[in-house]
C-alpha distance (Angstrom), angle and dihedral (degrees) to the residues before:
residue distance angle dihedral
M1 . . .
S2 3.77 . .
S3 3.77 139.5 .
T4 3.79 115.3 -134.9
P5 3.81 136.9 158.1
D6 3.80 113.8 -91.3
S7 3.80 109.6 -110.9
R8 3.80 100.1 148.7
P9 3.81 123.6 101.7
T10 3.79 95.6 -124.7
R11 3.79 134.7 152.1
W12 3.79 109.3 -116.3
V13 3.82 122.6 -155.3
T14 3.81 126.9 -164.0
S15 3.77 112.7 -117.2
T16 3.80 116.7 -112.4
Y17 3.82 86.4 -132.9
S18 3.81 93.2 61.8
G19 3.77 114.9 111.7
G20 3.80 125.1 -129.8
E21 3.81 93.3 -115.7
G22 3.80 96.5 85.1
Q23 3.81 93.8 -83.1
C24 3.79 94.7 126.4
V25 3.75 122.6 162.0
E26 3.79 118.0 -170.8
W27 3.78 130.8 -165.2
A28 3.80 134.8 -169.1
P29 3.83 107.0 -124.2
D30 3.82 96.3 176.0
H31 3.80 90.4 54.4
A32 3.81 91.1 47.7
H33 3.80 92.9 50.2
A34 3.81 92.4 47.6
T35 3.81 98.9 43.4
G36 3.81 109.5 15.1
V37 3.82 88.0 -121.9
F38 3.80 117.0 118.8
L39 3.81 118.5 -145.1
I40 3.83 117.5 -160.1
R41 3.82 126.9 -176.4
D42 3.79 144.1 168.1
S43 3.81 108.7 -102.1
K44 3.81 90.9 -144.2
I45 3.82 89.8 63.4
P46 3.82 104.3 40.6
H47 3.81 95.0 165.5
G48 3.78 94.5 41.1
P49 3.79 128.9 91.4
H50 3.78 124.2 -52.6
L51 3.77 133.9 -158.9
T52 3.78 119.5 -113.4
L53 3.80 111.7 -149.9
T54 3.77 136.2 -179.7
H55 3.79 118.8 -127.6
E56 3.80 88.8 -97.7
G57 3.80 91.7 50.5
F58 3.79 92.3 49.0
T59 3.81 91.3 48.1
S60 3.81 89.8 51.7
L61 3.82 91.4 49.0
V62 3.83 91.4 52.1
A63 3.82 90.9 47.4
L64 3.80 89.7 51.4
A65 3.82 91.4 49.6
K66 3.81 91.0 50.2
H67 3.80 91.3 48.8
H68 3.82 94.4 49.8
G69 3.82 97.3 33.2
């Protein structure tokens, strides 16, 4: 996992697990499908850093969101 500035022209999609209170998490599905690398960011800071996760890391993040959602 790393946190790096977003410099890639990627389509970002809001997670279905994001709440309506400004807690929006976005991910880049096209990038994930093309590379196997999952990019995650805070929608309130679109040009800020993003997380880079492996498939296993992304799966764990989704499981955590389901458990606490």
